[in-house]
N, C-alpha and C positions, 0 to 999 in steps of 0.2 A: 656172801650172799650178793646176787646181782641187784644192782639198781634197777628202779623201773624205767629210768630214762625217759620219764613223762609219758609212758604207755601203761595202760590199765590192763589188769589180768584178762578182762574180757576182750579187749582189743587185741591182744596177744593172739588169740585163736582164730582171728578172723581173717579168711583168705583175702589176698589183694587181687585186683584186676590184672590181667595180663598187659604187659607192655608192648609185647612183641618182639623184645630184644633178648629175654632171657631163655635159657634152656626151657624146653617143653617138659610136661610132666612125665612123659613116657622115657624121658633121658634118665631118670632115676633107677630104671632097671637095667643093671649090666647083664652082658651075654654069659653068664656063669650061674651055676646052682646056687641056691642061698647057703652062705657058709655058717651063718648063724640064724637059727629059728627057734627062739625059745621064750618062755614066759617066766624065766628065773633070771632076775637083775644080776645076780652074782655070776651066773655064767656068763650073761652077755658082756659084762664089764671085764671079767678075766680073758675072754676070748677076743674081744676087740684089742685090748692090751697086747695080745699076742700078734695080730695083724701089724700094729703101728710100733710095735717095741717101744711102748713108753707107759708110765703109770698114770692111770687118772681115776677120779671119783665119780661115782654115779649114786644119785639119790632119787628115788621114786617120790614125786611130790603129791600125788593123789591117787585114789582108788576107784574114783567114778569111772574112768576108762581103763580097762584092764591092760597091764603092762604085757607088751608081745614085741621082741626085739626081733627085727629083721636086718641081717647087715650083709652086704655083699662086697667084696674087695678083688679088685684085679690091679696087678703091679707090672711095670715095664721100666728095666733099668732102674734109674733113681726117681721115677714118677710112679703114683697110684691114683686109683679112683675108688672111692667106697661111698655106696649109698647105705642109708640108715633111716630106720623109724623105729620108736619105741611104744607107740600106741598112747601111752599114758603121759602126762607132763613129767619131764625128769630135769634134775640139774646136773650137769657134768663140769668137773674141776679138772684143771691140768696144772702142774708146776714144773718149771725148768729144772735140769735141762732137758730140751727136746730137740732132736736132730733133723727137724723138717720144719718147711713153711707150708701152710695149708691154705686153701681158697674153699669157702663154704658156700654154697647156693642151697637156699631154702625155699621149700614148696609147702603149700597148705596150711600156713601159720606163720608165727614169728618166733624169732630167737632174740632174747636179752642177753646182752654180753657186758661183762666186766673184764677187761683185759688191762691188769696193772693199774686199775682206778680210772681207766678211761671207759665210759659207758656208752653204748649205742645199741641199734637194733638191726637186724639182718632179716629180710623178707624177700619178696619176690621182686622187689625194685632195688634191693641193696644187698649185695654178699658181702661176705666178711673174709679178710685175710689176717692170719695169725702167724707172727713170727716166733712165739713162745719164749720170749725173754723175760717175761713176768707171770705171776700167778693169773690164770685165766679161768673164768666160770661162765658157763652158759646155761641158760635156762630154756629147754624146749617147750613148746606149747603142745597140747594134747594132739595127737595125729600129725604132727610135722613131720615132713621128710627132709632129708639133706642128702645132697651129693657132694662130695668133699674132695678136691684135687689135693693130691700132698706130693711135695717136692723135696728132696733130700738138700739140707743145707748146703754141704760141701758141693754138691752139683751146682746149685745155682750161685754159690760163692765164687767157685771156680770160674764159672761162666762170665760173671760180674767182673772179675779180674782180667779176662781177656777183653772184655770191653773198654775197661780202663786201661789196659796195658800195664798194668802195675798190680802189686799183691793188695788183697783186700785186709786192711789193717784194723777196721772195726767191725763188729758183727752187722750184718744186713739187717735193716728194720724197715718194714712196711707199715704204711697207714692202715688203719683197721677196716674202714668201711670202703666199699667198691660201688659206684653209681652204675648199674646195670645198662641202663640206657644212655650212658655216657662213656666214660673212660673204661667201664667193664666189658663193652661190646667186643672187644678183641679177644681177652681171656673166655669169655664165653663161647666164642667160636671156636678157640683153640681146644677147649674141653669137649666140645661136641664133635670136632674132629676126632681126637684121642678115643672118643666112646665109639665113633663110626668104625675106627679102625679096629677096635676089639672085636665088634660085630661082625665086620666083613672077613677078618682074618681067623676068627674062631679061636679055640683054645691053644693054638699053636703061637698066637700073638704075632705082631706085625713083624715083617722081615726087616733086616737090619737097616736098609736104606730108608725105608718108611718110619721106622722107629726113631732114626736120627732126625728125619724132618719134623716128626711130632715134638721131639724134645726141643729141637732148636725153636719151633713155633711158640711152644709154652714158654721156655726160659726168656725168649726175646720179647715176647708180649708182656710177660710180668714186669720185666725190667725197664722196658720203655714205656709203657702205658701206665703204671701204677706208681703212685708216688712212694718214695722210701728215702732213706738218708744219703743215697748216693746219686738221686736224680740230677743235680746240678752238675756233678762231676761227669756224668755219662754224656751230658748235652753241651760241654764245653766245645769250643771250636777245635776240630782235629787239625793235625799236620799231615799233609797229603803226602804219600810215599811216591817214589820215583816211578816214571812209566816202566822201567825195567822190572820193578817189583810187580806189577800188575801182570805184565808178560809171563813171569814166573809162575805166578798163580794159574793163569790161563793155560799154560803147558800142563801144570799138573791136572787140572780138570779135564783137559782134551786126551791125556794119556790114559785117564781110568775114571770116565763119567759114572760106572756103576758103584764106585766107593760110596761110602756113607759120609759125604762131605757135610760139614757145617760151616757157618761164617767163622765160628770160633777155631776149627781146625786149619781153614785156609789162612786166617790172619797168624796163627802161630807158625804155619810154615812160611809166611812171607817176613815174620819178624816184626809186625806192626799190630796196632790195635784194629779191633773190628770196626770201630767208627772211621778210622783213616782208611781202611781198605774198602769199605762201602762207598766212601766219598769219592775215592779214586776211581773205583768201578764205575760210578756214575758219570764222572766226568770223561773218563777215557774211553769206556765201553759202551755208555749209554743206558747200562742196566745194572742193578745190584749183583753181587757175586752170586746169591742163590737163584737169581732169575737166570745167569748165565748157566749155571749148573742143570737147572730144569730145562733149558733149551738143549743142551747137551743130551739129557736123559730123554727128552722127547725123540730126539734123532735116534738114539739107541733103540727106544721102543718101537720106533718105525722100522728099523732095520731087523729087529727080532721077528716082527709080524711078517715081513716080507720073507724071511727065512723058513718060517713054520708052514707045515703042510696043513691044510684045512681039516684033515682027517685025524690030526694028532690029539685032539680033544683039550688043547689049551685054548682058553677064553680070552677075550680082550681085556676083561677085568684081571684075569691071572698076570697079564703082561704089564698092565699099568700099576697093579700094586707092587710088582717086583722092581719097577723102576721109579717107586715113590710117590705115585699119584694116588690119593685116597679116594677121590670122588670121580668114579668113572664118567659121569655125565660132563663134568667140567673137562676132563681129560679128552673127551671125545670132540667137545667144541674147540679146544686149543688145538688138537690134532688136526681137525678139519680145516682150521684158519691157517695152519702152517703147511700142510700137504695137500689141500684141495680135495679131501675125500674122508669119510668116516674110517675110524681104524678097522672096523669089520670088512670094509671093502678091501683094504690092504691085506687083511688076514685071508680073505677068500681067494685072492690070487697069488697067495704064498706058493713057494716051491713045493 
């Protein structure tokens, strides 16, 4: 049973004022038909287990508010987004082993959590991250809604290994609560970008270049902004690679900027850690490796717009997404600074 963490049952159901940093309420709705819409707790539990590929327990705690499960889920590579609401108060329990890390954003109420004996509260100011190494129990307030990011553990631990430039020998464990107005701003923005990509790209999902950008953004943000048992090791002073190593990476990017590069893949190509490569690029090129990739992609988008006939039916948004730019407004602003005109003007004078 979840400890009350100093919060009364009445306070648990009280919505909190917006801080301006958290996801907005409409971010709970994913661009997909409802995958679960049922008043049967057993069906809701069984089908949710199927999405997440793990066993969990669910108990309906009260009858005053009718139980009505509404769950949506979208997945991309080793990442997923799930929105959930159950109407009535419920208690959900999970036990290891579970092969993912989760970040839970809460709307319209509070969630009382006991994660291996550590009790805390998730609400609109505090998200929760779970590594699922211990028994976990969550008590949802009536009418509470949740948006949950899921990350495959093998994916994030492989990425952690590339940051450290050595194998991960102990399981990755995150600190439980996230201050959304503080260290949580980065992961909140990354989740918002992921959801936006699902919306813009429809049921086909993001193209490979864009998917790689989103994956890199989420993994980097989680590992660099959220406290975990490898934080100190990640931020230890790196040894800078030679200028020749940086030139080799630049040659790779210049040869095929359309590839779905990430810092991890570039560091692996160079045979150095991500931290070392990032520091070397900053010193020798004046920007990060991924900033350099985006400069090259911007040039490639410009070249494609010039080649396109205005009557071809291809839009600026199509080109931006194909080259890894999720926000067309920012793409247009960066494009104009670089080329002195909006991308639509380039398209109009294409061949």
